KELUM-205510 format. One record per residue: residue in three letters; y, z, x of N, C-alpha, C, O in turn. Coordinates in steps of 0.02 Angstrom, whole numbers, plus 50000, padded with zeros to 5 digits. Each point is the difference from the previous one (the first is absolute). Example, Ala and Ser with C-alpha at 12.3 -4.5 7.8 and 13.67 -1.06 7.14 Angstrom:
! residues 2
ALA497165039050660500595000049955500605000050045499995003350052/SER500544993149930500595000350042500555003749961500555000850025/
END
This chain:
! residues 372
MET499534998950050500465001749958500434998650030500005000450062/ASN500524997649902500774999550082500345004849961499865002349945/ASP500854999450111500415006349977500514997649948500395004549984/ASP499754987849977500094999649928499685005449960500325004749976/GLY499044994450016499565001849980499875007549975499975003149947/ILE499964998150128499945008750000500585001049963499905003349949/LEU500914994350062500455004649993500284999649932500565002049984/SER498814994049959499974998049938499585007349971500105004949965/ARG499314991750079499555007449963500195005850026499875004849963/ALA500524997350115500315007549991500195003749958499855005749984/ALA500774987849983500415005449931499355000949946500045005649975/GLU499424991050002499635001449970499645005950004499945004049954/VAL499844996750093499575004350049500475007449986499715004749971/VAL500994996150051500315004850022499985002549927499815005849990/GLY500404990049955500125001049950499305003549916500165001249942/ARG499364999250080499565002849994499855007250044499595003649972/PHE500654998750085499815005850028500045003449964499465002950003/SER500965000449939500065006349951499394999049939500015003649950/SER499424990550062499814999449972499005003150005499505000149963/CYS500705001850111499255002750030500145008250044500565001750019/ARG498885002349991499955004950033499695000750046499564995750006/VAL500475009250047499574996850067500075006550019500545002750011/LEU498725000849995499865007550046500035000750064499544997650033/VAL501075006350007499944999750081499895008150013500295005249986/VAL499034992350051499745006150036499884999850051499614995850021/GLY500815010450035499855000150060500405008950032499815005749986/ASP500744992550055500245005050047500825001349985500404997750041/ILE499825005449908500625001649973500035002150038499535002450032/MET501434997649991500305007150062500654997849970500024997049946/LEU500565004650091500725002049994500284997350096499945001150060/ASP500374995249891500494994850043500745003850010500494998949964/GLU499495005850095500865001550024500424996850035499915000050061/TYR500504997549918500664995350047500525004949999500265003249954/VAL499844996550132500635003650025500494994350027499874997550054/PHE500765000249905500544996750047500395002550038500045006149997/GLY500224991750033500785001650054500054995550048499764994450001/THR500615009050047500154993150044500115003150075500125006050008/VAL499844990050039499985001450074500334998750038500114994350020/ARG500325015050014500614994450063499775004350059500315000250053/ARG499105003349936500295003150095499185000550009499654999449949/ILE500065001650113499185001850000500105008150031500425001950041/SER499075001949927500045008650008500115002150057499564998150038/PRO500835005249989499895004450061499355003350022499765000650056/GLU500065001149897499035004650004499564995650007499465002950006/ALA500474990049997499634996950012500234991849964500284998949947/PRO499404994950123500114992949988499824996349925499684994849991/VAL500715010849948499844995949932500675002249963500345005250002/PRO499744985749946500795002249971500035006749936499595003349967/VAL500824996550037500225006549955500394995849937500564997350000/VAL498945003149947500034999349932500895004349975500225005750011/ALA500034989449960500605005249944499724999849923500104994249980/VAL499605009449969499624997649935500614999149959500525003150001/THR499294991949962500794998149937499424999149948500225001449945/ARG499294997150053499555002049940499145000050000499624997750042/GLU500245005349903499495001450015499664997849945500245002449948/THR499254993750042499435000849926499284997449992499774995150029/LYS499925008649930499174997350001499724995549955500364997949955/VAL499075000250049499764995449947499255002549989499705004750026/PRO500094990949930499095001749984500024994250074500514996650010/GLY498855002950040499904997050037499054997450005499545003949985/GLY500374990450035499205001850006499514998149959499864994950031/ALA499575005049899500115000549958500224997649937499684996949958/ALA501155005750041500405005149960500504992150023500414998949955/ASN499624998450075500524996150025499704992949954500354996849961/VAL498925001950055499544995249975500205000849897500084995649957/ALA499935011950039500135002049917500844995249995500074994949967/PHE500245007050057500594996850004500444993350019500604998749995/ASN498844997650029500324995650024499674996649932500354995549976/LEU499165005649997499484997249944500745002449936500384995849975/ARG499665010650013500615000449939500754997550027500515000549965/GLY499484997550084500604994550024500184993549970500484996649980/LEU498375003650032500124989849951499845000849912499764995949960/GLY500385007950034499685002649918499525000549981499915000149939/ALA499485000550118499665003149959499415006349993499885004050045/GLY499854995849901499935008350012499415001950038499564996650026/VAL500575011149971499605001750098499675010649943500175003849955/GLU499354995350095499605004949975499935000550105499834996050043/MET500425011449958499685003950082499375002349985499635001049952/ALA500384999550119499275004049996499955001850080500144995250037/GLY499675010849996499955003250036500255006750031500315002449952/LEU499725000550082500195007850037500645002250010500274995950036/LEU500115008249951500585002849998499825007150020499405001349993/GLY501075004850036499885004850045500405003049944500344997049958/ASP499535011850048500365003749937500675003550043500025005250031/ASP500474990249957500745001350050500384995749990499834994349982/ALA500895007950031500504995449989499664995750006499574998849957/GLY500514996850106499924992449999499574996049954500164994349983/GLY499155009249991499914997849951500005000849917499774996649954/ARG500585009450051500435001149940500594993350011500094999249940/PHE500284996750086500474997150000499584995550011500514997450023/VAL498844996849989499884995450007499734997349908499944994649970/ALA499995011750016499415000849916500825000649970500114995249963/ARG500275007750041500654996449950500144995150021500254996949954/MET499764998550115500294991849985499584996249976500154994649974/LEU499405006950030499324995649948500005001749937499634997349959/LYS500755006650029499884999949891500475000149997500155001449941/GLY500644997250114500684997149975499934992549978500174997049949/LYS499455001050119499794993249988499624995749947499994994049988/ARG499745010449989499415000449926499374997650051499824994149996/VAL499975008850035499464999350047499205004249964500015006050016/GLY499624993149959499725002849970499635003850071499864997650055/THR500065009749916499935005950056499115001249976499604998650045/GLU500215002949913499285003049963499495000750072499755005450016/ALA500134987650027499545000650058500175001850048499594999850046/VAL501225003649972500195004650050499775007450012500205003849957/VAL499344999750103499665006249975500375003450074500064998050058/VAL500145007849906500445005650076499785000850034499865005949990/ASP499944993050050499695007150023500065004250053499954998650060/ALA500155006549915500345009150042499744999750078500185003750045/GLU499324990749960499805000950082500134998550049499985003650051/ARG500304985849940500504995950034500655005049993499965005649975/PRO500604991650048500724998250005499924993249985499594996050022/THR501055002849921500174990450018500204996450068500375001250048/THR499344995549940500144995050075500774997850018500074993949996/VAL500445009250021500555000050008500384993850067499815001850055/LYS500424995049947500174995150042500884999450027500324996949957/THR499975004650086500735002549998500214994350043499715000050054/ARG500794994249936500244995750065500445001749996500215002649948/VAL500114996850103500885001550027500474992850009500174999250059/ILE499994997549913500284995549994500845000150025500505002249973/ALA499384994550090500904999250048500274990249974499614995250001/ASN500965004649984499984996550006499814994850002500164996450047/SER499335000849889499574996749952499655000650063500124994850030/GLN499435009850013499494998950029499755005149994500375004749987/GLN498704996850024499885004350007499615003050048499584997550038/VAL500645009649955500365004950067499315003250039499845000450060/VAL499825001649873499235007450023499985000149943500514999949966/ARG498815000350004499455002749928499735005550039499775000450057/VAL500345004249890499605007150010499524998949932500214998149946/ASP499205003350068499345002249959500135008849972500305004850024/ARG499304994049912499605005949995499494998849968499974995149963/GLU499605008550043499324996649971499355002950009499835003450048/ARG499714994549888499245003250028499684996349990499854998749942/LYS499804996650131499624994749979499125002449994499534996350017/ALA500415010449956499245002650029499864995849894500424999649955/SER498964998750046499444998949936500535007949942500185005550022/PRO499894992549924500175003849950499155001549985499494996950012/SER500695010549953499445003649963499644994549973500134994149989/ARG499275010550003499484994249927500115001649947499784996649953/LYS500595009050038500264999649922500614997450005500345002449955/ALA499894994850071500814996750008499814992849990500394996149974/SER499035002250046499984990650030499425000749926500144996449952/ASP499415006950045499774999049918500345000749925499764997649948/ALA500895006350059500325002849941500514989849990500084996549950/LEU500105002550121500374994749998499544991149997500244994849978/LEU498975006250053499824995649949499664998049930499964994649970/ARG499855010750018500255000849927500454997749980499934994349980/LYS500735008650014500454998549977500364990350016500424997549962/VAL499324999250094499994992850005499444998749958500195001649943/LEU499394997050054499444996749953500315001249922500094995049966/ALA500035010550012500185000349926500704995550003500014996049953/ALA500595003450092500684995050011499784995749971500284998749946/LEU498844995250088499834995650019500154995749917500004993849997/ALA500095009749956499774997249926500754996549982500024995149962/GLY500505007450065500584996249960500324996550037500534997749978/VAL499205000050114500514996250039499664994350011499394999649991/ASP501004995350031499684993150014499794995950068499824994250006/GLY500325012950063499964999450047499905008050043500165005649980/VAL499504992250087500225004550021500194999850073499784995050027/VAL500645010150023500155000450056499745005250022499965005349970/PHE499824993250095500005006550047500594999350047500214994450016/SER500065010950004500564998550063499595006350030499975005649976/ASP499724992150082499845003350048500415003950070500444996050017/TYR499575007550008500485005450029499735002550052500174999950060/LEU499255003149905499375002550062500495008349988500195002950051/LYS499965000149880500055006949999499445002549979499845005850013/GLY499724989549947499445004749989499655001349907499645004349974/ALA500724988849999499875001449932499684994349973499864999849940/LEU499984994550107499784993949982499115005450050499895000350060/THR499925001249914499145000950011499484995350009500104994949966/GLU499405004950067499584993149984499464999049952499574995649994/GLU500685013349951499364997849957500784998049929499844997149948/LEU500635004150058500714996449926499884993650026499734995549967/VAL500495003850098499744990950011499614998449974500124996949948/ARG499415003850065499184999149986500255000449901500474997149973/GLU499325004950013499925004149901500434994849991499794994649981/VAL501065006650035500694996849955499824992449999500074996049953/THR499695003050111499864990450020499344997649940499984995349960/ALA499645009050053499404996549939500295001249930499904996149954/ALA500385008350042500345002649936500564991249959500074996749948/ALA500125003750108500544994449979499574993550007500184995549962/ASN499365003250073499684993649999499584999449940499824994849972/ARG500035011550011499594998849958500244997849922499714996449959/LYS501205008650032500604997149953500184991350001500244996449955/GLY499555001950113500354993350018500994998750008500334994849995/ILE499875012150018500474999750042500114998650080499504998950033/PHE501025000949993500154997550063499905008350041500205004649965/VAL499624996750078500395003950089500074999550029499564998350039/ALA501285002749990500114996650049500475004250048500505002949977/VAL499334997450091500075007350063500344999150056499794997250050/ASP500775005349941500345000950079499605002650034500015006250003/PRO499784992250013499355004050073500495004950066500544998650024/LYS499005007349989500215002450067499585000050056500184999750059/ARG499025000849911499434999450017499764996350071500204994249999/SER499435007250065499804992350025499504997449984499834994350017/ASP499635012049925499284995549980500424998149907500215003849956/PHE499754986850050500004999749922499284999949957499924998049942/SER499765003850087499505000949957499975008649952499735001449946/PHE500625002150094500405006149954500194995949911499995003449948/TYR500154990150053500464999149942499574992349964500144995249964/ARG499335007350072499424995249969499974998549911499885003749952/GLY500264990550051500084996149924500555000149953500034999049939/CYS500475002850108500784998849985500114993249972499574995650003/THR501055003749969500064991049979500324997950050499864994650027/VAL500815010850001500364994650063500125008950031500035005749978/VAL500004990350091500315005350055500644997650027500174994150002/THR500205011650019500604995450043500365002550058500615000850001/PRO498965000550052500165000750054500684997550035500114994049991/ASN500375009450048500174996250040499924998950084499825004750034/LYS500304990349989499814995950064499775004850055499594998150041/GLY500675008449962499745004450021499435003050005499615000350048/GLU500345003649865499305000849978499474997149993499455002849999/ALA500684989849995499504993650000499565000650064499394999450009/GLU501055002050028499885000850082499635003950019499494998150029/ALA500615008349961499765007849993499254997149978499515000250036/ALA500514996749887499305001149993499674994250023499614997849958/LEU500404999950082499814995250041499665001350075499654996250033/GLY500605011149984499485001050033500924997150082499934998450060/GLY500495002049914500624996450021499884996350039500035000850061/ARG499754993049898500154994250011500844995349975500324998949948/GLU499725000150113500764997550013500144994449936499504996450003/LEU500835001749951500194996549935500664996150035500575002449997/ALA499274990950037500574997950050500214994049966500564997650011/THR498774998549925500434993550006499685001149913499605004449982/ASP500764989349967499605000449922499514998750020499755005549991/LEU499654990250042499305000350002499815007050011499665002149953/ASP500435001550085499925008050012500015004749952499715005249986/VAL500834990649986500045005349904499654998149947499855002949948/TRP500014990050077499614996949929499205003750032499845004349958/GLU499764995650085499555002450019499655007649999499415001950004/ALA501345002049987500005007450019500045001849902499655003749966/GLY500974991750013499515000649916499535001349968499855004749963/LYS499754988250066499384999849980499475005350011499605002049958/ASP500485000450116499655005650029499965006349949499485002949983/LEU501214998549997500395004449982499745002849915499955005449970/LEU499884985350011499444998749945499585004749991500005005149965/ARG499504991350087499435003049998499915007250003499605002849963/ALA500865001250090499905004650002500295003249952499835005850014/GLY500584994849924500065001649950499484998149916499845002549946/ARG500134993550082499494996949941500564997849954499855000849941/SER500704996950068500664999449942500034992050001499724995650033/LYS500895004649900500154991749974500644997350057500154994550022/ALA500065010849986500544995950053500335008350061499935006249998/VAL500464988250049500095003750032500684996350023500024994550026/LEU500665010649956500774996950020500175005250059499965006149996/ILE500214990750049499995002050061500794998550014500164994150008/THR500525012549995500394998850004500274999150082499775003850042/ARG500634992249974500174997550085500825002949994500314997250045/GLY499975005649930500855002150037500154992849972499854997249948/GLU500635000450126500384997749994499694989749995500394995250002/GLU498965004449991499454996650003499954997049927499834994149990/GLY500345010549958499694998849925499335002750006499805002850051/MET499814996249890499445004349970499314993050009499994993949987/THR499695009250031499244995549987499485002249966499655004850016/LEU500254990649920499455003549957499394993150016500104994050008/VAL499295009949992499254998149995499565001449944499715005350010/GLU500134992249939499544997349974499374997049995499814994450016/ARG499725013749943499474996050014499754993349981500055000749939/GLY499824995950065499664992449981500454994650024499784994549982/ARG500855004950056500484998149973499804996150105499735002050052/GLY500554993449928499934993450075500485001650025500044998650060/ALA500385003949917500675002250040500325005649992500045001449941/CYS500335004450112500395004449990500764996449972500104993950009/PHE500455010849955500444999849975500715002750024500255005349981/HIS500094989650071500405004950039500854998649922500144996549951/VAL500215010650098500695001849952500255001450057499655003350039/PRO500944994749978500314999550043500645005449973500165000949941/ALA500165002550121500435006449969500784997749990500404996250028/PHE499585008349919500844996650000500445006350007500574999849976/ALA499255005050052500675005050022500294996950044499714997050045/ARG501125003649946500484996450024500065007950063499754999050056/GLN500395004449939500165006950039499545006449973499755001649945/VAL500265001250122499505006649973500395004750019500394998550045/PHE499615007649934500325005350006499225004949993499685002550046/ASP500234997549907499235007650002499024996049969499764997049952/VAL500115004550087499254997249966499945007149955499494999549965/THR500715004250028499595006249980499924996649914500454997149970/GLY498625005049990500184999949954499594990549970499804997249950/ALA500295001650127500024991049989499124998249974499884994449977/GLY499555010950030499504998649991499824999549913499674996849960/ASP500875009950047500065003449921500224996249931499805001149943/THR500744993550082500074996649971499774994449985500034997549943/VAL499634999150124499474993450000499345000449949499834995849958/ILE499775012350063499575001049937500385003349923500025006249998/GLY500164991349963500285003649973500134992149948499644997849955/THR500855000250068500204990749995499174997849992499545000949961/LEU500524997350070498974999250012499625001249959499584995649990/ALA500375011049963499765001749940500355000149949499684999749948/ALA500725000650049500464997049924499794994750007499504999749964/CYS500604994550067499834995649978499394994949987500034994349978/LEU499195010850051499404999249996499875002049940499454998249979/ALA501195007949954499635003950000500394996349905499995001449940/VAL500284993650108500394994349933499614993049984500124996149954/GLY499305003450105499754992249971500334997450056499894994049994/ALA500465006750056500354996250049499304997950076499685003950035/THR500334989149962499575000450057500095004350078500515003450005/MET499014996550053499935003950041500464996750021500495003750005/ARG499644990750013500504994650034500755003949989500355002850043/GLU499814995949855500744999050006500035008349990500535002149980/ALA499045001850031500065009150031500174999750067500265004950026/ALA499614989350011500165004650055500604996350033500325002650046/VAL499864990449926500834999049984500355004249987500415001150044/LEU499645001849916500515004249979499885006350003500415003349968/ALA499095000450063499675004850061500715001650042500445004350003/ASN499324988050034500524999150043500704998850019500325000150052/LEU499814998749878500774999949996500235005749986500445001950039/ALA499355003049901500125005249983500235005750080500445004250010/ALA498904992450036500065007050063500374993950062499835000450059/SER500604995149922500494998050039500585003549953500265003050047/VAL500034998549913500355003349973500295007050029500565000850024/VAL498755005749966500105005050010499925001950071500015005850019/VAL499914988650021500065002650114500674998149998500305001650052/GLY500214994349888500435001150040500555004249971500594998349994/GLU499085008649986500385005349968499795004950022499385000149997/VAL501015008250046499805004150019499795003349952500185000349942/GLY499195003450102499765004949928499284997849986499764994650018/THR499905010549946499634997549938500344996749951500225004049959/ALA499934989950028500204998749942499414994549961499594997550039/PRO500375000649892499425002149966500484990449992500584998250013/ILE498974999149969500064991949964500375003649903500105005649975/THR499974988050006500164999249948499884992249968499934994950034/SER500055005449893499594994949972500764993850039499944995050035/GLU500785008849937500744996549993500044995850098500124994150015/LYS499685013450043500154995650048499504994850015500144995950044/LEU499225003649921499584993750027500264995349963500114994150016/LEU500005008749931500344993549975500934994550022500384995349986/ARG499545007750037500824998950050499814997350050500314995350025/ALA498965008050008500004996550094499414994049961499954995250038/VAL499775004249919499574993749978500704993449990500004994850033/GLU500355006349935500764994249989500085001850040499415001150012/GLN500955001450048500235000450072499654995850048500264996350041/HIS499055004749949499604993450019500104992549981499984995350039/ASN500125004649905499724995449982500784995850013499994994150015/ILE500755009949979500484997350032500044996550064500184994450016/GLU499615010550016499834999550096499504991850021499944995950045/ARG499785005749883499484992350020500304995749973499944994750030/GLU500365005049926500374993549959500374999450069499754995850037/VAL500805007749989500244998750070499944997150058500414998750044/ARG499225000749953499665000750059499554992249987499824997350052/ARG500034999849896500024995049976500484993450017499964994250020/VAL500535010949956500434994949962500234997050094500234994950026/ALA499615009749989500555002050080499664992550066500184996350046/ALA499055006449896499684994050060499764991749967499664995850029/GLY500605003849914500344993249978499584999849943499594995350003/GLY500375008449945499185000549960500734997249941499784997349949/GLY500655003050052500464999649905500135005549968499765005350020/ALA500594994449929500665006149983499245004949974499394999549995/PRO501085004349997499285006649979499724998149918500404997949957/HIS498995003050031499935000749956499475005549984499865004450041/SER499714995249870499655007849995499284998350029499695004650027/ARG500034988849970499214999650024500124995850051500434995750004/THR498945006850057499904996850071499294998950005499575002149963/ASN500374994650084499085000850020500145001250071499504998850034/ASP501065003550003499915000750065499815008050014499645003649967/THR500634997350076499765006550063499575004149955500195000149942/PRO499155004150076499795005249951500085004950035500075000450061/TRP499905005349883500065007150012499325001250056500055003350052/GLY499654995249937499175003350018499674994750034500314995649971/THR499325001450065499784993350050499095001350006499745004450034/PRO500014991849935499255001650022500054999250053500334994950013/ALA499355009450057500004997450047499325003650068499615004449982/VAL500384993650073499115002449999500335000150111499635000450049/GLY501224999049949500165000950067500154995650031499614995449987/ARG500845003050058500014993450048499644996450023500224994850025/THR499085006649975499584997450038499604995549988499534998250034/GLY500724999249897499374995449970499314998149983499704995249976/GLY500165011650052499125000450007499635002149937500315003949964/LYS499174994550018499585000449948499845011950001499865004550039/VAL500344994149880499875006649993499525001049931499994995149964/ARG499645010350015499595001649951500165006049961500195005750015/PRO499644990749922500235006349945499525004350012499464998850026/VAL500805007549950500025007350000499064999749945499735005349983/
END
């Protein structure tokens, strides 16, 4: 499908987001931001002195995925663990304030809420401070979470696993929930952090970044498009999934689907990157919303890539919204028309068949590839 076709389809897809509901399961966190300016170096150590100008707190991790989905207009059920502390209560209030369902959130008095504090000066992150406990949750908490997640499946169109390796996603939970979702006929999308993709066996789509993909393949370098294509096929086999979407930063994203004879590459759209915090949450959230309303995997990948280009241009954890996404779609279309006219293609018009957003590709080697 060319970019005009995807543009027309994008408005239709985004317009249906309000009709779907997605269950987000994973590691709920609190993101704190301390903003300030730097004018001198500390006399105590060679570090900058940050003069604080303002502070803010927002839900992070899996909760940020939920916020991205709500920003797009989708209904959301949140499932995970929170501590019985001020941070946990703040996150719970924020979720309820955004009308995110919290019936599947378990309060575990034995574990503190994970808090990440980022100090940002002059639009650059200076340091991050993490307060967390990575040990596995108690059996009581894990069992309670599994029961609540399985119960929540009845009213949703898809599931997202948001894995930050903080303990919410146990092997049993992933296995049981994936099997139940497959029986129900709904997708399971995964934002992974583990290097063993068999942990997510049977999920529909997994969205590692390039570094995570390399780690999952034993440190194998993905230097070329063909390397990424071969890596995607290996990861498909490891996780027995239907698709792998590898995010590649300034190189865009590459989608590898089971049974297709070529991968699908989407170029990066970002022009200026201020902060990549939360970009992966935006990708998985947008991808899930698209799949939940019937978009194809390729259409979902294009819109997820465009959504990520929006949030990396903002400082801090900044969820996508349907309005921002549609503005980005329109802006891309305008710029494409301007480039076409500058290249001698004639006056701008609404229907073209030129440069596609996403391109079937196997790398630049021209070599044969095998379907997965």
